[in-house]
C-alpha positions in Angstrom: 0.0 0.0 0.0 1.4 3.4 -1.0 2.3 5.4 2.1 1.0 9.0 2.6 4.4 10.7 1.9 4.8 8.8 -1.4 1.2 9.6 -2.3 1.8 13.3 -1.6 5.0 13.3 -3.7 3.2 11.6 -6.6 0.3 14.0 -6.3 2.6 17.0 -6.3 4.5 15.7 -9.4 1.2 15.0 -11.2 -0.1 18.5 -10.3 3.0 20.1 -11.8 2.5 18.1 -15.0 -1.2 18.9 -15.2 -1.0 22.3 -16.9 -2.6 20.9 -20.0 -5.6 19.8 -18.0 -6.3 23.3 -16.6 -7.9 26.1 -18.6 -6.4 29.5 -18.1 -8.3 32.6 -19.3 -6.8 35.9 -20.4 -9.1 38.9 -20.7 -8.5 42.3 -22.2 -10.7 45.4 -22.2 -10.9 47.2 -25.6 -11.4 50.9 -24.7 -13.9 52.8 -26.8 -11.2 55.4 -27.2 -9.2 52.8 -29.2 -11.1 53.8 -32.4 -9.2 51.6 -34.8 -10.0 48.6 -32.6 -13.7 49.2 -32.8 -13.7 47.8 -36.4 -11.2 45.0 -35.7 -10.8 41.7 -33.8 -8.2 41.6 -31.1 -5.5 39.0 -31.8 -3.3 37.4 -29.1 0.2 36.5 -30.1 2.6 34.2 -28.3 5.6 35.1 -30.4 5.8 38.9 -30.1 3.3 39.6 -32.9 4.5 37.4 -35.7 1.4 35.2 -35.5 -1.8 35.4 -33.5 -5.2 33.9 -32.7 -8.5 35.7 -32.5 -9.9 36.5 -29.1 -13.6 36.2 -28.4 -16.1 38.8 -27.2 -17.3 38.1 -23.7 -21.2 38.0 -23.5 -21.7 39.5 -20.1 -18.7 41.8 -19.9 -19.2 44.8 -22.2 -16.0 45.6 -24.2 -14.0 42.6 -22.9 -12.4 39.9 -25.1 -11.0 36.6 -23.9 -8.8 33.7 -24.9 -8.8 30.3 -23.2 -5.6 28.4 -22.9 -6.2 24.6 -22.7 -3.1 22.5 -23.3 -1.3 25.3 -25.2 2.3 26.3 -24.6 2.5 29.6 -22.9 5.3 32.1 -23.4 6.5 35.4 -21.8 6.5 37.0 -25.3 2.8 37.9 -25.5 1.4 40.9 -27.3 -2.0 42.0 -28.7 -2.7 43.4 -32.1 -5.6 44.1 -34.5 -6.5 41.5 -37.1 -6.3 44.2 -39.8 -2.9 45.5 -38.6 -0.6 43.7 -41.0 2.3 46.0 -40.3 1.9 45.6 -36.5 1.8 49.4 -36.0 -0.6 49.4 -33.1 0.6 46.6 -30.8 -0.4 46.4 -27.1 2.1 45.1 -24.6 2.5 45.0 -20.9 2.4 48.7 -20.5 -0.8 49.3 -22.5 -1.3 52.7 -24.1 1.1 54.3 -21.6 4.1 52.5 -23.3 7.0 54.9 -23.7 9.4 52.5 -25.5 9.6 52.5 -29.3 8.1 49.0 -29.4 5.5 47.4 -27.1 7.1 45.4 -24.3 5.7 41.9 -24.2 3.5 40.5 -21.4 5.2 37.7 -19.3 2.0 35.7 -19.4 3.6 32.3 -18.6 5.2 33.8 -15.5 1.9 35.4 -14.4 -0.1 32.2 -14.9 2.5 30.2 -13.1 1.8 32.3 -10.0 -1.3 30.1 -9.4 -4.0 32.3 -11.0 -6.5 30.9 -13.5 -7.7 34.2 -14.9 -5.9 37.4 -15.7 -7.7 40.7 -16.6 -5.8 43.4 -18.4 -7.0 47.0 -18.9 -4.6 48.6 -21.4 -6.1 52.1 -21.3 -4.5 54.4 -18.8 -7.7 56.3 -18.3 -9.7 53.2 -17.5 -7.3 51.2 -15.2 -7.9 51.7 -11.5 -4.6 50.4 -10.2 -1.0 51.0 -11.1 -0.4 48.4 -13.8 -3.9 47.6 -15.3 -3.7 43.9 -14.3 -6.4 42.2 -12.2 -7.0 38.7 -11.0 -10.7 38.4 -10.6 -13.9 39.5 -12.4 -15.0 41.3 -9.3 -11.9 43.6 -9.5 -12.9 44.8 -12.9 -16.6 45.3 -12.2 -17.6 48.6 -13.7 -14.8 48.8 -16.2 -16.6 48.7 -19.5 -16.1 49.4 -23.1 -18.5 49.6 -26.1 -20.5 46.5 -26.9 -23.3 48.0 -28.9 -24.5 50.9 -31.0 -27.7 51.8 -32.7 -28.4 52.4 -36.4 -31.4 54.6 -36.9 -34.1 53.5 -39.2 -37.2 55.2 -40.6 -40.1 52.8 -40.8 -42.8 53.4 -43.4 -45.7 51.2 -42.1 -48.4 50.3 -44.6 -50.6 47.2 -45.4 -51.8 45.2 -48.4 -55.1 47.0 -48.1 -53.3 50.3 -48.7 -50.6 49.5 -51.2 -50.6 47.0 -54.2 -47.0 45.7 -53.7 -47.8 43.8 -50.5 -49.4 40.4 -50.1 -49.9 37.4 -47.9 -49.0 33.7 -48.1 -51.9 31.4 -47.7 -52.0 27.6 -47.9 -55.5 27.9 -49.3 -54.4 30.3 -52.0 -56.5 33.1 -50.7 -54.4 36.2 -50.7 -54.9 39.4 -48.6 -54.2 41.6 -51.7 -57.6 42.7 -52.8 -56.4 45.7 -54.8 -55.3 49.0 -53.5 -55.1 52.6 -54.7 -56.2 52.5 -58.3 -54.7 49.0 -58.9 -57.1 46.0 -59.3 -56.4 42.8 -57.3 -55.5 40.8 -60.4 -52.9 43.3 -61.6 -51.5 43.7 -58.1 -51.1 39.9 -57.7 -49.6 39.5 -61.1 -46.9 42.1 -60.1 -46.3 40.3 -56.8 -45.9 36.9 -58.4 -43.5 38.3 -61.0 -41.0 38.9 -58.2 -40.8 35.6 -56.3 -37.3 34.6 -55.6 -34.2 36.8 -55.8 -34.8 39.4 -58.5 -31.9 41.6 -59.3 -31.9 44.8 -61.3 -35.2 46.2 -60.0 -33.5 49.5 -59.0 -30.8 51.7 -60.6 -27.3 51.1 -59.4 -26.6 54.5 -57.9 -28.3 57.0 -55.6 -28.5 60.7 -56.2 -25.4 62.1 -54.5 -26.5 65.7 -55.0 -29.0 65.6 -52.2 -28.4 65.1 -48.4 -27.8 61.4 -47.6 -31.0 60.9 -45.6 -33.0 62.1 -48.6 -31.5 59.7 -51.1 -33.8 56.9 -52.3 -33.5 54.0 -54.7 -35.1 54.6 -58.1 -37.2 52.0 -60.0 -35.5 50.7 -63.1 -37.4 49.9 -66.3 -37.3 46.1 -65.5 -38.6 46.9 -62.0 -42.0 47.9 -63.3 -42.9 44.2 -63.7 -42.9 44.0 -59.9 -44.1 47.4 -58.9 -46.3 48.4 -61.8 -45.3 52.1 -61.8 -42.7 54.4 -60.4 -45.3 56.3 -58.4 -46.2 53.2 -56.3 -42.5 52.3 -55.8 -41.7 55.8 -54.6 -44.3 55.4 -51.9 -42.3 52.6 -50.3 -39.6 55.0 -48.9 -41.5 58.3 -48.6 -44.3 59.4 -46.4 -47.6 59.2 -48.4 -50.8 60.5 -46.7 -53.4 57.7 -46.4 -50.9 55.0 -47.6 -48.3 54.8 -44.8 -47.2 56.3 -41.6 -43.6 57.2 -40.6 -41.8 56.3 -37.3 -38.3 55.9 -36.1 -36.6 52.7 -34.9 -33.1 52.3 -33.4 -31.7 49.1 -34.8 -29.4 47.7 -32.0 -26.0 46.3 -33.1 -24.1 44.2 -30.7 -20.6 42.8 -30.8 -20.8 39.1 -31.7 -18.4 36.5 -30.3 -16.2 36.8 -33.4 -15.8 40.5 -32.7 -17.9 41.7 -35.6 -20.9 44.0 -35.2 -24.3 42.4 -35.8 -28.0 42.9 -35.9 -29.7 39.5 -36.3 -33.5 39.4 -36.1 -33.3 35.6 -35.7 -32.2 36.3 -32.1 -34.0 39.7 -31.6 -37.1 40.2 -29.6 -39.1 43.0 -31.3 -40.7 45.7 -29.0 -44.1 44.6 -27.7 -43.7 40.9 -28.2 -42.5 38.1 -25.9 -40.6 35.7 -28.1 -37.4 36.1 -30.1 -37.2 35.7 -33.8 -38.4 37.8 -36.7 -38.2 41.5 -37.4 -41.4 43.5 -36.4 -40.3 47.0 -35.5 -43.8 48.6 -35.4 -45.7 46.4 -33.0 -46.2 49.2 -30.5 -47.0 52.2 -32.6 -50.0 54.4 -31.8 -51.3 57.7 -33.1 -49.2 59.4 -30.4 -46.0 57.6 -31.5 -46.6 58.5 -35.1 -47.3 62.2 -34.4 -44.2 62.4 -32.1 -42.1 61.2 -35.0 -43.5 63.8 -37.3 -46.5 66.0 -36.2 -47.2 67.0 -39.8 -48.3 63.5 -40.8 -51.7 61.9 -40.5 -51.8 58.5 -38.6 -53.2 55.6 -40.6 -54.7 52.9 -38.3 -55.1 50.4 -41.1 -51.3 50.4 -41.5 -51.1 48.6 -38.1 -53.2 45.6 -39.2 -52.1 42.4 -37.6 -51.7 39.3 -39.7 -50.8 35.7 -38.9 -47.0 35.4 -38.6 -44.4 32.7 -38.2 -40.9 32.7 -36.7 -37.7 32.4 -38.6 -36.2 29.2 -40.0 -32.5 28.3 -39.5 -30.1 27.1 -42.1 -28.6 23.6 -41.7 -25.1 23.2 -40.2 -23.2 22.8 -43.5 -24.4 26.3 -44.5 -23.6 27.7 -41.0 -20.1 26.4 -41.2 -17.4 29.1 -41.2 -15.6 29.6 -44.5 -11.9 29.8 -43.5 -11.0 32.3 -46.2 -13.7 34.9 -45.4 -14.4 33.9 -41.8 -18.1 34.1 -42.5 -20.8 31.3 -42.7 -21.0 29.6 -46.0 -24.6 30.9 -46.4 -23.5 34.5 -46.2 -21.0 34.3 -49.1 -23.3 32.0 -51.3 -24.7 34.5 -53.7 -23.0 36.7 -56.2 -23.9 40.4 -56.4 -22.5 43.8 -57.1 -20.1 43.5 -54.1 -19.1 39.8 -54.4 -18.3 37.5 -57.3 -16.9 34.3 -55.7 -20.3 32.7 -55.0 -23.0 31.5 -57.3 -25.8 33.0 -59.4 -28.9 33.1 -57.1 -31.3 34.7 -59.5 -34.7 33.2 -58.9 -33.6 31.2 -55.9 -35.2 31.4 -52.4 -38.7 31.7 -53.9 -39.7 28.6 -51.9 -38.2 25.7 -50.0 -38.4 23.0 -52.7 -36.6 25.0 -55.4 -33.9 26.1 -53.0 -33.4 22.6 -51.7 -33.0 21.3 -55.2 -30.4 23.9 -56.1 -28.3 23.7 -52.9 -28.5 20.1 -51.8 -25.9 18.7 -54.3 -23.2 20.9 -52.5 -24.6 21.2 -48.9 -26.5 18.0 -48.3 -30.2 17.0 -48.2 -31.2 19.4 -45.4 -31.1 23.1 -46.3 -33.8 24.7 -44.1 -34.5 23.8 -40.5 -38.0 22.7 -41.1 -36.5 19.5 -42.6 -34.0 18.8 -39.8 -35.0 20.5 -36.6 -32.5 18.4 -34.6 -29.7 20.3 -36.5 -30.8 23.6 -34.9 -28.1 25.8 -33.4 -27.5 25.2 -29.7 -29.0 28.6 -28.7 -32.0 28.3 -31.0 -35.4 28.7 -29.4 -38.1 26.0 -29.5 -41.9 26.3 -29.1 -45.0 24.2 -28.7 -46.2 23.5 -32.2 -48.5 26.1 -33.6 -48.1 28.5 -30.7 -45.8 31.2 -29.2 -45.3 29.1 -26.1 -41.6 28.5 -25.4 -40.7 24.8 -25.0 -37.7 22.6 -24.4 -35.7 21.3 -27.4 -37.3 18.0 -28.5 -38.8 16.2 -31.4 -42.3 17.0 -30.3 -41.7 20.8 -30.3 -40.9 23.1 -33.2 -37.9 25.4 -33.8 -40.2 28.3 -34.8 -43.2 30.0 -33.3 -46.7 30.6 -34.9 -48.8 33.6 -34.0 -52.4 33.5 -35.4 -54.8 36.4 -35.4 -57.6 35.7 -32.9 -61.2 36.7 -33.0 -60.5 39.1 -30.1 -57.9 41.0 -32.1 -54.9 39.5 -30.3 -52.1 37.6 -31.9 -50.4 38.1 -35.2 -47.8 40.7 -36.1 -47.9 44.1 -37.8 -46.2 43.2 -41.1 -46.1 45.0 -44.5 -43.6 47.9 -43.9 -40.5 49.3 -45.5 -37.3 50.6 -43.8 -34.5 52.9 -44.7 -31.3 53.5 -42.7 -28.4 55.9 -43.4 -25.0 55.9 -41.7 -21.3 56.5 -42.4 -18.1 54.6 -41.8 -14.4 55.0 -42.4 -12.9 52.6 -44.8 -9.8 50.6 -44.0 -8.6 47.3 -45.5 -10.4 44.2 -44.6 -13.9 45.6 -44.1 -16.8 43.3 -45.0 -20.6 43.5 -44.9 -23.0 40.6 -44.9 -26.8 40.9 -45.2 -29.8 38.6 -45.1 -33.4 39.7 -45.8 -36.6 37.7 -45.5 -40.1 38.6 -46.7 -39.0 41.1 -49.3 -36.5 43.3 -51.0 -33.2 44.6 -49.6 -30.9 47.0 -51.4 -27.6 48.2 -49.8 -25.6 51.1 -51.2 -22.0 52.0 -50.3 -20.7 55.3 -51.5 -24.1 55.8 -53.4 -23.4 52.6 -55.4 -25.4 49.4 -55.2 -23.4 46.9 -53.2 -26.0 44.2 -52.4 -29.0 43.5 -54.6 -31.6 41.3 -52.9 -34.7 42.5 -54.7 -37.8 40.3 -54.9 -40.0 38.4 -52.4 -38.0 35.6 -51.0 -37.0 33.4 -48.0 -34.0 34.5 -46.0 -31.5 35.4 -48.7 -27.8 36.4 -48.3 -25.8 39.2 -49.8 -22.1 39.9 -49.2 -19.8 42.8 -49.9 -16.0 42.7 -49.9 -15.1 46.4 -49.6 -11.4 45.8 -50.6 -12.6 45.0 -54.1 -15.6 47.3 -54.3 -15.6 50.2 -56.6 -17.5 53.3 -55.4 -19.4 56.2 -57.0 -16.4 57.4 -59.1 -15.6 53.9 -60.4 -12.4 53.5 -58.4 -11.6 51.4 -55.3 -12.3 52.9 -51.9 -9.6 55.1 -50.3 -8.2 54.1 -47.0 -9.1 56.6 -44.3 -12.0 58.2 -46.2 -15.5 58.3 -44.9 -18.2 56.7 -47.0 -22.0 56.6 -46.9 -23.9 53.4 -46.1 -27.6 53.3 -47.1 -29.9 50.3 -46.4 -33.4 49.8 -47.8 -35.6 46.9 -46.9 -39.3 45.9 -47.3 -41.3 43.2 -45.7 -43.8 42.7 -48.5 -45.2 39.2 -47.9 -46.4 37.4 -44.8 -45.9 35.3 -42.7 -42.1 35.8 -42.1 -40.0 39.0 -41.8 -36.3 39.1 -41.1 -33.2 41.2 -41.4 -29.6 40.6 -40.5 -26.6 42.9 -40.9 -23.1 41.9 -39.9 -19.9 43.8 -40.4 -16.5 44.5 -38.9 -17.1 48.2 -39.7 -18.0 50.5 -36.8 -20.5 53.3 -37.2 -18.6 56.0 -35.4 -20.8 58.3 -33.3 -18.8 61.5 -32.6 -20.0 63.8 -29.9 -21.5 66.8 -31.7 -21.4 69.1 -28.7 -18.9 71.9 -28.1 -18.6 74.3 -25.2 -17.1 77.9 -25.4 -16.3 79.6 -22.1 -16.2 83.4 -21.4 -15.3 85.0 -18.1 -17.4 87.9 -16.7 -15.0 90.9 -16.7 -16.7 92.4 -13.6 -16.8 89.0 -11.7 -13.7 86.8 -12.5 -15.3 84.0 -10.5 -18.1 83.7 -13.0 -17.9 82.1 -16.4 -20.6 81.8 -19.0 -20.6 78.8 -21.4 -22.1 78.9 -24.9 -23.4 75.4 -25.9 -23.1 74.4 -29.5 -24.6 71.4 -31.1 -24.0 70.0 -34.6 -26.9 68.0 -36.1 -25.3 65.3 -38.3 -26.2 61.9 -39.7 -24.5 60.0 -36.9 -26.7 56.9 -36.8 -29.2 58.1 -34.2 -32.9 58.3 -34.7 -32.9 62.0 -34.1 -30.6 62.7 -37.0 -32.5 60.2 -39.2 -35.8 62.1 -38.9 -34.3 65.5 -39.7 -33.9 64.7 -43.3 -30.6 66.5 -43.5 -27.1 65.6 -42.5 -25.1 68.5 -43.7 -23.7 69.4 -40.3 -25.9 72.4 -39.3 -24.5 73.9 -36.1 -26.7 75.7 -33.5 -25.1 77.7 -30.8 -26.5 79.4 -27.7 -30.0 80.6 -28.1 -30.2 79.1 -31.6 -30.5 75.8 -29.9 -33.8 76.8 -28.4 -35.2 79.1 -31.0 -34.2 77.4 -34.3 -33.5 73.7 -33.4 -36.0 73.4 -30.6 -33.4 71.7 -28.5 -33.4 72.0 -24.7 -30.1 70.8 -23.2 -30.1 69.0 -19.8 -27.4 69.3 -17.2 -25.9 66.9 -14.6 -23.5 67.8 -11.8 -21.4 64.9 -10.5 -19.0 64.3 -7.7 -15.8 63.5 -9.6 -14.8 64.0 -13.2 -16.8 61.3 -15.2 -20.3 61.5 -16.5 -20.9 58.1 -14.8 -19.7 59.4 -11.4 -22.2 59.8 -8.6 -24.6 62.7 -9.4 -25.3 65.4 -6.9 -28.8 64.9 -5.4 -31.4 67.0 -7.3 -28.9 67.8 -10.1 -29.3 65.0 -12.6 -30.7 65.6 -16.2 -31.9 69.1 -15.2 -33.5 71.0 -18.0 -35.7 73.5 -16.1 -34.5 77.1 -16.0 -33.3 78.4 -12.7 -30.3 78.8 -10.4 -29.0 75.6 -8.8 -26.7 75.1 -5.8 -26.5 78.9 -5.4 -24.0 79.5 -8.2 -25.0 77.4 -11.3 -27.3 79.6 -13.3 -29.4 77.8 -15.9 -31.8 80.7 -16.5 -30.8 80.4 -20.2 -30.4 76.7 -20.6 -28.3 77.2 -23.8 -25.8 79.5 -22.0 -25.2 78.3 -18.4 -23.2 80.4 -16.0 -21.1 79.2 -13.2 -20.1 81.5 -10.3 -17.6 79.4 -8.2 -17.6 82.0 -5.5 -21.3 81.5 -4.8 -21.6 77.7 -5.1 -23.0 76.1 -1.9 -21.9 72.5 -1.9 -20.1 70.3 0.6 -16.3 70.1 0.2 -15.3 68.1 -2.8 -14.5 68.0 -6.5 -17.3 68.4 -9.0 -17.9 68.4 -12.8 -20.8 69.8 -14.7 -21.9 68.0 -17.9 -24.4 69.0 -20.6 -26.4 66.3 -22.5 -28.1 66.7 -25.9 -29.6 63.8 -27.8 -28.1 61.2 -25.5 -24.6 62.6 -25.8 -22.8 64.3 -23.0 -19.9 66.8 -22.9 -18.0 68.2 -20.0 -18.5 71.9 -19.3 -16.1 72.5 -16.4 -14.7 71.1 -13.2 -14.3 72.9 -9.9 -13.6 72.2 -6.3 -15.1 73.4 -3.0 -13.5 73.4 0.4 -12.5 69.8 1.1 -12.8 67.8 4.3 -9.8 66.1 5.9 -10.4 62.4 6.1 -8.7 59.0 6.1 -8.7 57.1 2.8 -11.4 54.5 3.6 -11.1 53.0 0.2 -8.8 53.4 -2.8 -8.3 56.9 -4.0 -7.0 58.9 -7.0 -4.9 62.0 -6.3 -5.6 64.9 -8.6 -5.1 68.6 -9.0 -7.6 71.0 -10.5 -6.6 74.2 -12.3 -8.6 77.0 -10.8 -8.7 78.9 -14.0 -9.5 76.2 -16.6 -11.0 73.4 -14.5 -8.5 71.0 -16.1 -7.8 67.9 -14.1 -4.3 66.4 -13.7 -3.9 62.9 -12.4 -1.3 62.7 -9.6 -1.3 59.0 -8.8 -3.3 56.3 -7.1 -3.4 55.2 -3.5 -4.4 51.6 -2.8 -5.8 50.9 0.7 -4.7 47.8 2.5 -6.9 46.4 5.2 -5.4 43.1 6.5 -2.1 42.1 8.1 -0.7 39.9 10.8 -0.6 41.2 14.4 2.5 43.2 14.9 2.7 44.3 11.2 2.0 47.8 10.1 -0.7 48.8 7.7 -0.4 52.3 6.0 -3.2 54.8 6.8 -3.5 57.8 4.5 -4.9 61.2 5.4 -5.6 64.0 3.0 -8.3 66.3 1.6 -11.0 63.8 0.3 -14.1 64.4 -1.8 -17.1 62.7 -0.1 -18.8 60.0 -2.1 -21.6 57.6 -1.4 -20.9 55.2 -4.3 -18.2 52.5 -4.4 -15.9 54.2 -6.9 -12.4 55.4 -5.9 -12.2 58.5 -3.8 -11.0 61.8 -5.2 -8.0 63.2 -3.3 -6.7 66.8 -3.7 -3.3 66.9 -1.9 -2.7 70.5 -2.9 -5.7 71.5 -0.8 -4.5 69.5 2.2 -1.0 71.0 2.7 -0.8 72.7 6.1 -4.3 71.5 7.3 -4.6 70.2 10.9 -6.4 67.1 12.1 -6.5 64.6 14.9 -7.1 60.8 14.8 -9.5 58.6 16.6 -8.9 54.9 16.8 -9.9 51.8 18.7 -8.3 50.6 21.9 -5.3 48.2 21.5 -4.4 49.9 18.2 -1.1 51.8 18.0 -0.5 54.5 15.3 3.0 55.7 14.2 4.4 58.4 12.1 7.7 57.8 10.2 10.5 60.3 11.0 13.5 60.6 8.8 16.6 62.4 10.3 19.2 64.4 8.5 21.3 61.2 7.9 18.4 59.5 6.2 17.8 57.1 9.1 14.1 56.2 9.7 12.4 55.8 13.0 8.7 55.4 13.9 7.2 57.9 16.4 4.1 56.8 18.3 1.1 59.2 18.0 -1.0 59.8 21.0 -4.8 59.7 20.8 -6.1 63.2 20.2 -2.7 64.6 19.2 -2.9 67.4 16.7 -1.2 66.6 13.4 -0.4 68.8 10.4 -0.4 67.6 6.7 3.1 67.9 5.2 4.2 69.3 1.9 3.2 66.1 0.0 -0.5 66.8 0.8 -1.0 63.2 2.0 0.1 62.0 5.4 1.1 58.4 5.6 0.7 56.9 9.1 1.1 53.3 10.2 -1.3 51.3 12.3 -0.7 48.1 14.1 -2.0 45.8 16.9 0.3 43.5 18.9 -0.4 39.9 18.1 -0.6 39.0 21.8 -3.4 41.6 22.2 -5.7 39.8 19.7 -8.5 37.7 21.2 -9.7 36.2 18.0 -7.9 34.7 15.0 -8.9 37.7 13.0 -10.0 40.9 14.7 -11.3 44.2 13.2 -10.4 47.7 14.2 -11.3 51.2 13.0 -9.4 54.4 12.6 -10.8 57.8 11.5 -10.2 61.5 11.4 -11.9 62.9 14.6 -15.4 64.2 13.8 -15.7 62.6 10.4 -18.3 59.9 9.7 -16.0 57.7 7.6 -13.5 55.2 9.0 -11.0 52.8 7.7 -11.6 49.2 8.9 -8.5 47.2 9.5 -8.2 43.5 10.2 -5.3 41.9 12.1 -4.6 38.2 12.3 -2.8 36.0 14.8 -1.4 33.9 12.0 0.3 34.7 8.7 -2.3 36.1 6.2 -3.0 33.4 3.7 -6.8 33.0 3.5 -9.8 35.2 2.9 -11.3 37.3 5.7 -14.3 35.5 7.1 -17.5 37.0 5.8 -15.7 39.4 3.5 -15.2 37.2 0.4 -12.0 39.0 -0.7 -8.5 37.6 -1.1 -5.9 38.7 1.4 -3.6 41.6 0.3 -0.4 40.4 -1.4 -1.5 36.8 -1.3 -2.4 34.8 -4.4 -2.2 31.2 -3.2 -1.2 29.3 -0.1 2.6 29.4 0.1 5.6 29.0 2.4 5.9 32.8 2.4 4.0 36.0 1.9 5.0 39.6 1.1 3.9 42.9 2.6 4.9 46.5 2.0 6.9 47.9 5.0 8.0 51.3 3.7 8.2 53.6 0.6 9.6 51.5 -2.3 10.3 48.5 -0.1 8.6 45.3 1.0 9.4 42.4 3.3 9.4 38.7 2.5 8.0 36.8 5.5 8.8 33.1 5.6 6.7 30.5 7.3 8.4 29.6 10.6 8.5 25.9 9.6 10.9 26.6 6.7 13.1 29.4 8.1 15.9 26.9 8.8 16.3 26.4 5.1 18.4 28.9 3.1 16.6 30.0 0.0 17.3 32.2 -3.0 14.8 34.9 -4.0 14.3 37.0 -7.1 12.1 40.0 -7.8 10.8 40.5 -11.3 8.7 43.2 -13.0 5.7 42.3 -15.2 8.0 42.0 -18.2 9.9 39.1 -16.4 13.1 41.1 -15.9 14.9 40.5 -12.6 15.3 43.7 -10.7 16.5 42.3 -7.3 17.8 39.0 -6.1 19.5 37.6 -3.0 19.4 34.9 -0.3 16.9 34.5 2.6 18.5 33.6 5.9 15.8 34.6 8.4 12.1 34.9 8.9 11.9 38.4 7.4 13.9 39.8 4.5 13.4 43.5 3.5 13.8 44.2 -0.2 14.1 47.8 -1.7 13.0 48.6 -5.2 13.6 51.7 -7.3 10.1 52.6 -8.3 6.4 51.9 -7.5 4.6 49.2 -9.5 3.6 45.6 -9.5 6.3 43.0 -8.8 6.5 39.2 -8.7 8.5 37.7 -5.9 9.9 34.2 -6.5 11.3 32.1 -3.6 12.3 28.6 -4.8 9.5 27.6 -7.1 6.8 29.7 -5.5 5.7 33.1 -6.6 3.7 36.0 -5.0 2.6 39.4 -6.4 2.8 42.7 -4.6 1.9 46.3 -5.5 4.6 48.6 -4.2 4.3 52.4 -3.7 
């Protein structure tokens, strides 16, 4: 029988060999300020950028991407780059965007993972990181650090019905169609035109748009061959123009999300339309009312008949061979299937997708017997929804249930969907190599124009039909290839012209940039230097929002000051926050304020377009504040200011800043990380400065320049001892005990660093809590002291101990400025051991021999270091 010691040795050896069995996760935050990365996929490289693998967008962490290592060889030569960055000009290394070297220094990922962590989170944007190096070891630590994971593309919906327009119809197994004639077109003529357009029908519109009019006024024009489907130009023009008595106009924000592959996508197969309870299908006007229509445009007349509900069915998936990713294009095979103006490596799809049987016959020889999901429901994607047959009732995935819902119109008027509508959407993008667009439309026509030139031609009434555009090979309006760095127009037109299914999918690696169109101009009052008036300007552009879509113009009209109110009819709103970010805690009663008046004694919004701030009159508690203006969902900083601050202990992590009294500009001065646990007899730093009060969980704002020379006294629990470090003329350090109630004065640094401790023999529990505070202040710093070396979590707190990643024969703690101490477990102090200290690039910055229980190690600068003793490693942040 194997004895325990041998068993332990075998287990340890096996554990050391088991790397391949453990999955390690590396996460990176892609900041919205990294504009080039918004239209790219982050790649992780193990060889310094020569090759790489795509990272995956994380579903529940906005802006984060991840890569899972399972059995892969790790290196200390890891960098990140964009998939379109062939020259590796924008590489991210260990120092993120604050890198000062000519080339990005690699991340020592192997070393970091060998420290015993399973997940590593990296924030490479200096403005987003909340610690010194941007590296974190748990999801909880990065909670609240977010990027951009969605945007909206505005659409104008022209809702109509077969009873109002002759180009719309209904599928019916009995053959009875809902098109009974409309306008001056008889039923027979209307149905003849509808039937002439079954399946993909290209060439129904001219290949260019009119570039001489504003983008949002450009419409497709019916070609001569298109008359077979739409009878006459006048009926076609009604599709994308408000026509009294025929349609009603409303606005819809089409939500794009970042898919797992990093591309931006709107997919109605997985979308739940407003007003319905099940996903699948595209029905954007389910909740329109007369009030909604008039709010979109008060000059139109609502048409109740346009909102007629008709029996509808959910979408049908394509079989797995068509969902398979094409390696060359990194898109599903179905998306690159059909040739068109922007793609010529597929097949001719003219006439296809008119019905299931004909499409099956054409595609089965290449993709197998099953093409549509109704023939092979067991092949549905893993995340596809199932329903009780003939209903909208969600059900488990099984042979007895169906992978599509059915909604029938009931006698009481419930059920069905508001179908028969057309949509137009206008946006802009900046071209760079590698951009692609893919589209699918179901139920009717879709035409997509890039640079006013037809790029995807999906005319006709059809099942879900794909279109694809490779912008690297696409020729624009002037007949030449697109120019890198230039901005181009994107125009999408779609009609749901036949029941019972409607669907739209748009996927691209292009990012519709939404620039803030607000500017602020400040002017001081010559008779009162403390008062500044700010003129607010707003530029109305076609930026992808519903507001700009409905204006009918995108020529960059700018409104300033009173023009906002009198000409544009825009009333700005204002929010005052504690801090310098629009997401910071708002001041009570000062969030989204748009009512004229004077607020907080010195913020004058009598003219909402020209606010005035008199800093000498403001009545607010001590702190640092920022005023923001918001127009159309966009916010812009107006100015920052500070009021008399309160002396306080740092009761959580804090950012030291300075604020320019004249300009309100903020300068970051450094970060203070609060430690809260140590072994009895060890010292924990306690920081005191001028602190901005805050009720949320974000970092405190510290203004050291305001604290210099200010007096305070400390209050702390019995048994605690507090010391102040004294440095003599020779540079020798001693610790001077502070008496309770002793008056102290903040030094020239603006932040006092004191040291608190409790003798281990005075502790009655294994871990005991104590508090220290500035006398008279409500906030306190809670400290925990342990009888034993700190190696586990604080009971009931759920957080890892400071400086401790995994149980080890040693731990590390900071014991002074730019120094820390390695504390060995008493059971191993008799063994002489070598130690090494490395930075996050894996470079050794200190090394030596441990001969006693405690070894003090100095370093040259603050930062995160990895301490290695034997084969064990620990991490510590040093200030």
